[in-house]
LUMSE-45208 format. One line per 2 residues: number of its first residue (from 1); for each residue y, x, z of N, C-alpha, C, O. Coordinates in Angstrom, 1 decimal, padded with zeros to 4 digits, m for minus. Layout:
NUM = Y:X:Z:Y:X:Z:Y:X:Z:Y:X:Z  ...
This chain:
1 = m005.7:m037.5:m012.1:m005.6:m036.1:m012.5:m004.7:m036.1:m013.7:m005.0:m036.7:m014.8  m003.6:m035.3:m013.7:m002.8:m035.2:m014.9:m003.3:m034.0:m015.7:m003.6:m032.9:m015.2
3 = m003.2:m034.2:m017.0:m003.7:m033.2:m017.9:m002.4:m032.5:m018.4:m001.5:m033.1:m019.0  m002.4:m031.2:m018.3:m001.2:m030.4:m018.7:m001.4:m030.0:m020.2:m001.9:m029.0:m020.6
5 = m001.0:m031.0:m021.1:m001.1:m030.8:m022.5:000.1:m030.1:m023.1:001.2:m030.6:m022.9  m000.1:m029.0:m023.8:001.1:m028.3:m024.4:000.8:m028.2:m025.9:m000.2:m027.7:m026.3
7 = 001.8:m028.7:m026.6:001.7:m028.7:m028.1:002.5:m027.5:m028.6:003.6:m027.3:m028.1  001.9:m026.8:m029.5:002.6:m025.6:m030.0:002.9:m025.8:m031.5:002.0:m026.1:m032.3
9 = 004.2:m025.7:m031.9:004.5:m025.9:m033.3:003.9:m024.7:m034.2:004.1:m023.5:m033.8  003.3:m025.0:m035.3:002.7:m024.0:m036.1:003.0:m024.4:m037.6:003.2:m025.6:m037.9
11 = 002.9:m023.4:m038.5:003.0:m023.6:m039.9:001.7:m023.2:m040.5:001.2:m022.1:m040.3  001.1:m024.0:m041.3:m000.2:m023.7:m042.0:000.1:m022.5:m043.0:001.0:m022.6:m043.8
13 = m000.7:m021.5:m042.8:m000.5:m020.3:m043.7:m001.0:m020.6:m045.1:m000.6:m019.8:m046.0  m001.8:m021.6:m045.3:m002.3:m021.9:m046.7:m001.3:m022.8:m047.4:m001.0:m022.5:m048.6
15 = m000.9:m023.9:m046.8:m000.2:m024.9:m047.6:001.3:m025.1:m047.1:002.1:m025.8:m047.7  001.6:m024.5:m045.9:003.0:m024.5:m045.4:003.3:m025.8:m044.6:004.5:m026.0:m044.2
17 = 002.3:m026.6:m044.3:002.6:m027.8:m043.6:003.0:m027.5:m042.2:002.5:m026.5:m041.6  004.0:m028.3:m041.6:004.4:m028.1:m040.3:003.5:m029.0:m039.4:003.4:m030.2:m039.5
19 = 002.8:m028.3:m038.4:001.8:m028.9:m037.6:002.1:m028.7:m036.1:002.9:m027.8:m035.8  001.4:m029.4:m035.2:001.5:m029.1:m033.8:000.0:m028.9:m033.3:m000.8:m029.7:m033.5
21 = m000.2:m027.7:m032.7:m001.5:m027.3:m032.2:m001.6:m027.7:m030.7:m000.7:m027.5:m030.0  m002.8:m028.3:m030.4:m003.1:m028.6:m029.0:m003.6:m027.3:m028.3:m004.7:m026.8:m028.7
23 = m002.8:m026.8:m027.4:m003.2:m025.5:m026.8:m004.4:m025.6:m025.8:m004.8:m024.5:m025.3  m004.9:m026.8:m025.6:m006.1:m026.9:m024.7:m007.3:m026.6:m025.6:m008.4:m026.5:m025.0
25 = m007.2:m026.5:m026.9:m008.3:m026.3:m027.8:m008.2:m024.8:m028.3:m007.1:m024.2:m028.2  m009.3:m024.3:m028.8:m009.3:m022.9:m029.3:m009.1:m022.8:m030.8:m008.6:m021.8:m031.2
27 = m009.4:m023.9:m031.5:m009.1:m023.9:m032.9:m008.5:m025.2:m033.4:m008.6:m026.2:m032.6  m008.0:m025.2:m034.6:m007.6:m026.4:m035.2:m007.8:m026.3:m036.7:m007.9:m025.2:m037.2
29 = m007.8:m027.5:m037.4:m007.9:m027.5:m038.8:m006.7:m028.2:m039.4:m006.3:m029.3:m038.9  m006.1:m027.7:m040.4:m004.9:m028.3:m041.1:m005.4:m029.6:m041.7:m006.4:m029.6:m042.5
31 = m004.8:m030.8:m041.4:m005.3:m032.0:m041.9:m005.0:m032.2:m043.4:m005.5:m033.1:m044.1  m004.1:m031.3:m044.0:m003.7:m031.4:m045.4:m004.6:m030.6:m046.3:m004.9:m031.1:m047.4
33 = m004.9:m029.4:m045.9:m005.7:m028.5:m046.8:m007.0:m028.0:m046.2:m007.8:m027.4:m047.0  m007.3:m028.3:m044.9:m008.6:m027.9:m044.4:m008.6:m026.5:m043.8:m009.7:m026.0:m043.4
35 = m007.5:m025.7:m043.8:m007.6:m024.4:m043.3:m007.8:m024.4:m041.8:m007.1:m025.1:m041.1  m008.6:m023.5:m041.3:m008.9:m023.4:m039.9:m008.0:m022.3:m039.3:m007.7:m021.3:m039.9
37 = m007.6:m022.6:m038.0:m006.7:m021.7:m037.3:m007.3:m021.4:m035.9:m008.0:m022.3:m035.3  m007.1:m020.2:m035.4:m007.3:m019.9:m034.0:m006.0:m020.2:m033.2:m005.0:m019.8:m033.7
39 = m006.1:m020.8:m032.1:m004.9:m021.1:m031.3:m004.8:m020.0:m030.2:m005.7:m019.9:m029.3  m003.7:m019.3:m030.2:m003.5:m018.2:m029.2:m003.1:m018.8:m027.9:m002.1:m019.6:m027.9
41 = m003.7:m018.5:m026.9:m003.4:m019.0:m025.5:m002.4:m018.0:m024.9:m002.5:m016.8:m025.0  m001.4:m018.6:m024.1:m000.5:m017.7:m023.4:m001.0:m017.6:m022.0:m001.0:m018.6:m021.2
43 = m001.5:m016.4:m021.6:m002.2:m016.2:m020.3:m001.2:m015.7:m019.2:m001.7:m015.4:m018.1  000.0:m015.5:m019.6:001.0:m015.0:m018.6:001.5:m016.1:m017.7:001.8:m017.2:m018.3
45 = 001.7:m015.8:m016.4:002.2:m016.9:m015.5:003.6:m017.4:m015.9:003.9:m018.6:m015.6  004.5:m016.5:m016.4:005.9:m016.9:m016.6:006.1:m017.4:m018.1:007.2:m017.8:m018.4
47 = 005.0:m017.5:m018.9:005.2:m017.9:m020.2:005.6:m016.9:m021.2:005.9:m017.2:m022.4  005.8:m015.7:m020.7:006.2:m014.6:m021.6:005.1:m014.1:m022.5:004.0:m014.5:m022.4
49 = 005.4:m013.1:m023.3:004.4:m012.5:m024.2:003.4:m011.6:m023.4:003.8:m010.9:m022.4  002.2:m011.7:m023.7:001.2:m010.9:m023.1:001.2:m009.5:m023.7:001.7:m009.3:m024.8
51 = 000.6:m008.5:m023.0:000.6:m007.2:m023.5:m000.3:m007.0:m024.7:m000.1:m006.0:m025.5  m001.2:m007.9:m024.9:m002.1:m007.8:m026.1:m001.7:m008.6:m027.3:m002.5:m008.9:m028.1
53 = m000.4:m008.9:m027.4:000.1:m009.8:m028.5:m000.2:m009.2:m029.8:m000.6:m009.9:m030.7  000.0:m007.9:m030.0:m000.2:m007.3:m031.3:m001.7:m007.4:m031.7:m002.0:m007.7:m032.8
55 = m002.6:m007.1:m030.7:m004.0:m007.2:m030.9:m004.4:m008.6:m031.3:m005.2:m008.9:m032.2  m003.8:m009.6:m030.5:m004.1:m011.0:m030.8:m003.7:m011.4:m032.2:m004.4:m012.1:m032.9
57 = m002.5:m010.9:m032.6:m002.0:m011.3:m033.9:m002.9:m010.7:m035.0:m003.1:m011.4:m036.0  m003.3:m009.5:m034.8:m004.2:m008.9:m035.8:m005.5:m009.7:m035.9:m006.0:m009.9:m037.0
59 = m006.0:m010.2:m034.8:m007.2:m011.0:m034.8:m007.0:m012.3:m035.5:m007.9:m012.7:m036.3  m005.9:m012.9:m035.3:m005.6:m014.2:m035.9:m005.4:m014.0:m037.4:m006.0:m014.8:m038.2
61 = m004.7:m013.0:m037.8:m004.5:m012.7:m039.3:m005.8:m012.4:m040.0:m006.0:m012.8:m041.1  m006.7:m011.6:m039.3:m008.0:m011.3:m039.8:m008.8:m012.6:m040.0:m009.4:m012.8:m041.1
63 = m008.8:m013.5:m039.0:m009.5:m014.7:m039.1:m009.0:m015.6:m040.3:m009.8:m016.1:m041.0  m007.7:m015.7:m040.4:m007.1:m016.5:m041.5:m007.5:m015.8:m042.8:m007.8:m016.6:m043.8
65 = m007.4:m014.5:m042.9:m007.8:m013.9:m044.2:m009.3:m014.1:m044.5:m009.6:m014.4:m045.7  m010.2:m014.1:m043.6:m011.6:m014.5:m043.8:m011.7:m015.9:m044.3:m012.5:m016.2:m045.2
67 = m011.0:m016.8:m043.7:m011.0:m018.2:m044.1:m010.6:m018.4:m045.5:m011.2:m019.2:m046.2  m009.5:m017.7:m045.8:m008.9:m017.8:m047.2:m009.9:m017.3:m048.2:m010.1:m017.8:m049.3
69 = m010.6:m016.1:m047.9:m011.6:m015.5:m048.8:m012.8:m016.5:m049.0:m013.3:m016.6:m050.1  m013.2:m017.1:m047.9:m014.3:m018.0:m048.0:m013.9:m019.2:m048.9:m014.8:m019.7:m049.7
71 = m012.7:m019.7:m048.7:m012.2:m020.9:m049.5:m012.2:m020.5:m051.0:m012.6:m021.3:m051.8  m011.7:m019.3:m051.3:m011.6:m018.9:m052.7:m013.0:m018.7:m053.3:m013.3:m019.1:m054.4
73 = m014.0:m018.2:m052.5:m015.3:m018.0:m052.9:m016.0:m019.4:m053.2:m016.7:m019.5:m054.2  m015.7:m020.3:m052.3:m016.3:m021.7:m052.5:m015.7:m022.3:m053.8:m016.5:m023.0:m054.5
75 = m014.4:m022.1:m054.1:m013.8:m022.7:m055.2:m014.4:m022.1:m056.5:m014.6:m022.8:m057.5  m014.7:m020.8:m056.5:m015.2:m020.1:m057.7:m016.7:m020.6:m057.9:m017.1:m020.8:m059.0
77 = m017.4:m020.7:m056.8:m018.8:m021.1:m056.9:m018.9:m022.6:m057.4:m019.9:m022.9:m058.1  m018.0:m023.4:m057.1:m018.1:m024.8:m057.4:m017.6:m025.1:m058.8:m017.7:m026.2:m059.3
79 = m017.1:m024.1:m059.6:m016.6:m024.3:m061.0:m017.8:m024.3:m061.9:m017.6:m024.5:m063.1
């Protein structure tokens, strides 16, 4: 059985590292700074953009913002 593994190039929003996300997974963590990401799946048969792209992007940005806020909160509490 062959596994259709697709790697997606991404840039970490926190530290700027160039990474490759495994699209068979739903999330990933930056190995450099520990920031968590949601991995957007392309559900269209031709590989084009789906109609919910704006909604998906808002969800991803919201998730990243929550992760950054939690990280800042943790840094403040640990001082």
